[in-house]
C-alpha positions in Angstrom: 0.2 0.5 0.2 1.2 3.8 -1.0 1.6 5.9 1.9 0.1 8.9 1.8 1.4 12.5 2.9 -0.7 15.0 3.6 0.8 18.7 2.9 -0.5 21.9 3.7 1.4 23.6 0.3 0.6 21.8 -3.1 3.1 19.5 -3.3 3.9 20.5 -7.0 5.4 24.3 -5.4 7.5 22.1 -3.3 11.1 21.0 -4.8 13.1 18.3 -4.5 10.1 16.2 -2.7 11.1 12.3 -2.6 9.5 9.3 -4.8 7.6 6.9 -3.2 4.8 8.7 -1.1 1.5 9.6 -2.3 1.6 13.3 -1.5 -2.0 15.1 -1.1 -2.9 19.0 -0.3 -4.9 19.6 2.3 -4.9 22.9 4.4 -8.2 22.5 6.0 -10.0 24.9 3.3 -10.6 28.9 4.4 -14.2 27.8 6.4 -12.1 24.7 8.0 -14.4 22.4 6.4 -12.3 21.0 3.4 -13.1 17.6 2.8 -10.0 15.1 3.6 -7.9 14.5 0.5 -7.5 10.9 0.7 -8.4 7.9 3.4 -7.0 9.0 6.7 -5.9 5.5 7.9 -3.7 5.4 4.9 -1.9 9.1 5.6 1.8 8.2 7.0 2.9 11.7 7.4 0.7 14.4 8.4 1.8 17.8 8.0 -0.2 20.3 10.2 -1.8 23.7 8.5 0.3 26.8 9.5 -2.1 29.4 10.7 -5.0 28.0 10.7 -7.7 27.6 13.5 -6.9 25.3 16.3 -10.0 22.8 15.7 -8.9 22.8 11.9 -5.2 21.6 12.7 -6.2 18.9 15.2 -9.4 17.9 13.3 -7.6 15.0 11.4 -5.8 13.3 14.0 -8.3 11.2 15.5 -8.8 9.5 12.4 -5.2 9.1 11.5 -4.6 5.3 12.6 -1.7 4.5 10.5 0.5 8.2 11.0 3.9 7.6 11.9 4.6 11.2 12.2 3.3 14.2 12.7 5.1 17.8 11.6 4.2 21.1 12.3 5.4 23.8 10.8 5.6 25.7 14.1 8.3 25.8 16.6 5.5 25.5 19.6 3.9 22.1 19.7 1.5 22.8 23.0 -1.6 23.1 20.4 -1.2 19.7 19.5 0.2 17.5 22.1 -3.1 17.6 23.9 -4.9 15.8 21.3 -2.0 13.3 21.3 -4.0 10.7 22.7 -5.9 10.3 19.7 -2.5 8.6 17.8 -1.5 4.9 18.1 1.8 4.4 19.9 5.2 5.4 18.1 4.0 8.2 16.3 6.8 10.8 16.1 5.9 14.7 16.8 8.4 17.0 14.9 8.7 20.8 15.2 9.5 23.1 12.7 13.0 24.3 14.0 15.1 26.1 11.5 12.0 27.7 9.9 11.2 30.8 12.5 14.0 31.7 14.3 14.9 34.5 12.1 11.7 36.2 11.8 10.7 35.9 15.1 14.2 37.0 16.2 13.8 40.1 14.0 10.3 40.7 15.7 11.7 40.4 19.4 14.3 43.0 18.4 11.7 45.1 16.6 9.4 45.1 19.7 12.6 46.2 22.1 13.9 49.0 20.0 10.1 50.1 19.2 8.9 50.4 23.0 12.2 51.7 24.1 12.3 54.7 21.4 8.9 55.5 21.6 7.5 54.5 18.2 4.2 54.0 18.9 4.1 57.4 20.5 4.9 58.8 17.1 2.9 57.2 14.9 -0.1 58.7 17.5 1.8 62.2 17.1 2.3 61.6 13.3 -1.6 60.7 12.9 -2.2 64.2 14.4 0.5 66.0 13.0 2.6 67.0 16.0 6.3 67.0 16.5 7.2 64.8 19.1 10.8 65.2 20.6 12.8 64.0 23.7 15.2 62.1 25.3 14.0 58.2 24.9 16.0 55.1 26.3 18.5 53.3 24.4 19.1 50.0 23.9 22.9 50.3 23.9 24.2 49.9 27.1 21.2 48.2 28.6 21.1 44.5 30.4 19.3 42.1 28.5 17.6 38.4 30.0 16.1 36.0 27.5 13.9 33.5 28.9 14.2 30.6 27.1 17.5 30.0 25.0 16.6 27.4 22.5 16.9 28.3 18.7 14.6 31.9 19.0 16.5 32.7 22.0 20.1 32.4 20.7 18.9 34.2 17.4 17.4 37.0 19.1 21.3 37.2 21.0 22.7 36.9 17.5 20.8 39.9 16.6 21.0 42.2 19.7 25.0 42.2 20.2 25.8 44.5 17.4 23.9 46.9 19.5 26.0 47.2 21.8 24.2 46.0 24.9 26.0 45.7 27.8 25.2 42.2 28.7 23.1 39.4 27.9 21.6 37.1 30.7 20.2 33.4 29.1 18.1 31.5 30.6 16.5 28.0 29.8 15.4 24.4 31.7 18.3 23.3 32.8 22.2 24.7 32.8 24.5 24.9 30.2 27.4 26.5 28.6 27.3 27.9 25.2 30.4 29.8 23.2 28.7 33.1 24.3 28.9 32.2 27.9 26.8 30.4 30.5 22.8 29.3 30.3 21.6 30.0 33.8 18.9 27.0 34.6 15.6 28.6 35.6 15.9 28.2 39.3 18.5 31.2 39.0 15.5 33.7 37.5 14.9 35.2 40.9 18.5 36.5 41.7 18.8 37.3 37.3 15.4 39.4 36.9 16.4 42.4 39.3 19.6 42.8 36.8 17.8 43.1 33.2 16.6 46.3 31.9 14.7 44.0 29.2 13.6 40.6 29.9 12.4 38.9 26.1 10.4 35.4 26.5 11.3 32.7 23.8 10.6 29.7 25.8 8.1 26.9 24.8 4.7 26.5 26.2 4.4 24.0 29.2 3.1 23.0 32.0 6.0 24.3 33.9 6.1 27.5 31.7 2.3 28.3 31.8 2.2 31.4 34.1 5.8 31.4 34.8 5.6 35.5 34.6 3.2 36.0 37.6 2.9 38.7 40.0 6.3 37.3 41.4 8.1 37.5 38.7 7.0 41.0 37.9 7.8 41.9 41.3 11.4 41.2 41.0 11.7 43.3 37.5 13.4 46.4 38.3 11.5 49.8 38.2 11.2 50.7 34.4 12.2 47.4 32.7 10.6 46.2 30.1 8.9 43.0 29.3 8.9 41.6 25.5 6.9 38.1 24.6 7.8 36.1 21.5 6.7 33.1 23.2 3.2 31.9 24.0 0.6 34.4 25.7 -0.1 32.1 28.6 3.9 32.6 29.7 2.3 35.7 31.1 -0.4 35.9 33.8 -2.0 38.9 31.9 -3.5 39.9 35.4 -0.6 40.2 36.8 0.8 42.3 33.8 -2.1 44.2 34.0 -1.8 45.5 37.2 2.3 46.3 37.0 1.4 48.1 33.9 -0.9 50.2 35.1 1.1 51.2 37.9 3.2 52.6 35.3 6.2 50.7 37.1 7.1 48.4 33.7 6.4 48.5 30.3 5.9 45.4 27.6 5.8 44.7 24.4 3.6 41.4 23.2 3.2 39.7 20.4 1.1 37.2 22.5 -1.5 37.2 25.0 -3.8 35.6 26.9 -6.8 35.1 25.5 -5.3 35.2 21.8 -6.8 36.9 19.4 -7.3 39.7 21.8 -10.7 40.7 22.1 -12.4 44.4 21.2 -12.3 46.0 24.6 -10.0 43.6 26.8 -8.1 46.1 29.0 -4.7 45.4 27.2 -5.4 47.2 24.5 -5.5 50.3 26.5 -2.8 49.5 29.1 -0.2 52.2 29.5 2.9 51.5 28.2 1.9 48.2 26.4 3.0 47.4 22.4 1.0 44.8 20.7 1.6 43.0 17.6 -0.9 40.2 16.4 1.1 37.2 16.6 3.3 37.6 13.7 6.8 36.6 14.9 6.2 33.8 12.3 4.7 34.8 9.3 6.8 36.5 6.8 8.1 36.4 3.7 11.5 33.6 4.8 8.4 31.0 6.4 7.8 29.5 2.9 11.2 28.8 1.8 12.2 27.5 4.8 9.2 25.6 5.7 9.6 23.8 2.1 13.2 23.3 3.0 12.3 21.6 6.1 9.5 19.7 4.4 11.3 18.1 1.3 15.0 17.4 4.3 12.0 15.6 6.5 10.4 13.6 4.1 13.4 12.5 2.2 14.7 11.2 5.5 11.5 9.7 6.1 11.7 7.8 2.9 15.0 6.4 3.4 14.4 5.6 6.9 16.6 7.7 8.1 16.4 9.9 11.7 14.3 12.7 11.4 14.9 16.3 12.7 13.2 17.9 15.3 11.4 15.0 16.9 9.7 16.1 20.5 8.4 13.6 21.5 7.2 9.5 20.3 3.5 8.6 21.4 3.6 5.7 23.9 7.6 6.5 24.9 8.3 7.1 28.7 7.3 10.7 29.5 5.3 11.3 26.3 
């Protein structure tokens, strides 16, 4: 029986796909009600559609009785994890490491600079025809703390260094050493927060990091510090953040929020010192070519029986 691969990018638009599988296009459709392209029982590799509503992305999972690989096109896989119990044992879940680092790191730097230099105020002033001068904070000479030092965190540091920051501190789940210096474990966050002028969140959303940024975390940030979130909205306790920004003690630049999308009238929209972008860290012109290269490489490995990249877990395995 020929294995099927369900792709959210049309197969004839991806160069170098290996021969062997039958490639079928499925992205859920505009309304999320697109019929499945083939027999779900014959789907061996399911590539999760990108930027579709959650119910659309996970809809096929309970029907894929013979699936061997679930490949996301996102760096985070938290939205898929909750539906893995519908899959048979031995299914490899892979993320899109290598696809989003450049774009997300660009946005982390953009939000940091825009918030520090007062770009939102300039835009509002331009709308009113006002010339708004004055001194603003620079990124130069600031201490920056990156929370979540994976591929995106490292790419963010790459872009920070030319801006003459005073220091970059790095935090991840566990301690390690990199060519740029030590990575501190999460347990050392309380000691590092008071030293940071800018805190950039790049961590994945897990049970350990959900509401990591709570009232205690925010209270340890120094007065006037900036919080930048390009991770996931629930990493931050929204009510705790609102309490601090209303006091004017810290500012924030958020590409992700909780809830998301942020509904009209939500207090975050009007919170003082808060800059919001609508979860646009990944969807840029850099996405599609990198996504295609990832899929070609992964499917070539799959067809040839070689180890896949970016395996997050295997269903049925201990700890999965």
